[in-house]
C-alpha positions in Angstrom: -44.7 15.0 -30.3 -45.0 11.3 -28.3 -47.2 11.1 -25.5 -46.0 8.7 -22.9 -49.0 6.9 -21.5 -47.7 3.9 -19.7 -44.9 3.9 -17.3 -42.6 0.9 -16.8 -43.9 -1.7 -14.6 -41.4 -3.0 -11.7 -42.2 -6.1 -9.7 -42.3 -6.1 -6.2 -38.9 -7.9 -5.9 -37.0 -5.2 -8.2 -38.5 -2.5 -5.8 -37.6 -4.3 -2.7 -34.0 -4.9 -4.1 -33.6 -1.3 -5.1 -35.0 -0.1 -1.7 -32.6 -2.2 0.3 -29.5 -1.4 -1.8 -30.4 2.3 -1.0 -30.8 1.9 2.4 -27.3 -0.1 2.9 -25.5 2.2 0.8 -27.0 5.1 2.7 -25.9 3.9 5.9 -22.3 3.1 4.6 -22.4 6.6 3.0 -23.2 8.3 6.3 -20.8 6.6 8.5 -17.8 7.3 5.8 -19.0 11.1 6.1 -18.9 11.0 9.8 -15.4 10.0 9.9 -14.4 12.5 7.7 -16.2 15.3 9.6 -14.5 14.0 12.6 -11.2 14.5 10.9 -12.0 18.3 9.7 -13.0 18.9 13.2 -9.8 17.5 14.6 -7.9 19.7 12.1 -9.8 22.7 13.4 -9.2 22.0 16.8 -5.6 22.0 15.8 -5.8 25.4 14.4 -7.2 26.7 17.6 -4.5 25.5 19.5 -2.0 26.9 17.3 -4.1 30.4 17.3 -3.9 30.2 21.0 -0.1 29.7 21.0 0.3 33.1 19.1 -1.3 35.5 21.1 -5.2 34.5 21.3 -5.0 33.6 25.0 -8.4 34.5 25.7 -9.8 32.3 23.1 -11.8 29.7 25.1 -12.9 27.0 22.7 -14.1 24.0 24.8 -15.4 21.7 22.2 -15.7 21.2 18.6 -18.4 19.2 17.1 -19.4 18.6 13.5 -22.6 20.5 12.7 -24.7 17.4 11.9 -23.9 15.7 15.0 -24.4 18.9 17.0 -27.8 19.4 15.6 -28.7 15.7 16.3 -27.4 15.8 19.9 -29.3 18.9 20.5 -32.6 17.7 19.2 -32.1 14.6 21.4 -30.8 16.1 24.9 -32.1 19.6 24.3 -30.6 23.2 24.2 -30.1 23.2 28.1 -28.3 20.0 28.2 -26.0 21.4 25.5 -24.6 24.0 27.7 -24.6 21.8 30.9 -21.2 21.8 32.4 -21.5 18.0 33.3 -22.6 17.5 29.6 -19.5 19.2 28.2 -16.9 17.6 30.7 -18.5 14.3 29.5 -18.0 15.2 25.8 -14.3 16.2 26.5 -13.8 12.8 28.0 -15.2 10.9 25.3 -13.6 13.2 22.5 -10.4 14.3 23.9 -9.1 15.1 20.2 -12.2 17.6 19.8 -11.4 19.4 22.9 -8.8 22.2 22.5 -9.4 23.5 26.3 -10.6 21.8 29.7 -13.3 23.3 31.8 
């Protein structure tokens, strides 16, 4: 059995470069996932519109939002703002492809 008594030492430059690489790739990954989540939500809107054509007339979904963005928006603006009529209308204007029904 070998006991490791010393850990590898890294210079400040190596640590700084590794941190900067992690930050930049993390931001790029987040932006790529944002586009994917928006495409998935747009597909969900299409499913809702098709379901309304086939008999679910009372289905009244006004907006579809990716969960990550919804929680961030809710944290930023609060619960009351998320259910405000003006907020929903503004969201529908900004993202018409994510709004199956108008208010």
